[in-house]
C-alpha positions in Angstrom: 41.6 26.8 12.5 45.2 27.9 10.2 46.4 30.8 11.0 48.9 32.6 8.4 51.7 36.1 8.4 50.3 38.7 6.4 52.6 42.1 5.8 52.4 45.6 4.7 55.9 45.9 3.1 54.2 47.4 -0.2 51.7 50.0 1.4 55.3 50.9 3.8 57.3 51.1 0.8 55.6 53.5 -0.7 54.7 56.0 1.9 58.6 56.1 2.1 59.4 57.7 -1.0 58.0 54.9 -3.0 61.1 53.5 -2.0 62.1 49.8 -4.4 62.5 46.3 -3.6 66.1 46.8 -4.0 66.3 49.4 -1.9 64.8 47.6 0.5 67.0 44.7 0.6 69.7 46.6 0.2 69.1 48.3 3.4 67.8 44.8 5.4 70.4 43.2 3.6 68.7 40.3 1.9 68.2 40.1 -1.9 65.4 41.5 -3.8 64.3 37.5 -4.6 63.4 37.6 -0.8 61.3 40.7 -0.4 60.1 40.2 -3.6 58.9 36.6 -1.4 57.9 38.1 1.7 55.7 40.2 0.1 53.9 37.8 -1.6 53.6 35.8 1.6 55.8 33.1 0.0 58.4 33.7 3.1 58.5 34.1 6.1 61.8 35.8 7.4 63.8 35.1 10.0 62.6 37.1 13.3 66.0 39.3 13.0 65.1 40.5 9.0 61.8 41.3 9.9 63.0 43.2 12.7 65.3 44.8 10.3 62.3 45.7 7.8 60.3 47.4 11.2 63.9 49.3 11.7 64.2 50.7 7.9 60.3 52.5 8.6 61.1 53.4 11.9 58.0 51.8 13.0 56.7 48.3 15.3 57.3 45.1 14.3 53.0 44.8 14.5 52.7 47.6 12.2 54.3 45.7 9.4 53.7 41.8 10.0 49.9 40.7 11.3 49.5 37.3 12.6 46.0 36.0 11.9 43.2 33.6 10.7 44.0 32.8 6.5 39.7 33.4 6.5 40.6 36.8 8.3 43.0 37.7 4.9 41.1 36.7 2.2 
């Protein structure tokens, strides 16, 4: 069974004073387009970027990203 990475970045941004994608990108040191691609599960970030995103929200990496079977996402 295929496994995929999903994320809760959009929810975390909303709960973090409705942080914009650009503000998150600036905090992490990537482009807004990169954040868009990660949120849409079109791109898996490097470990460094994943940890930086978690750090921005002051949560663990598993609170941002989940690795699960594709069937569980749909």
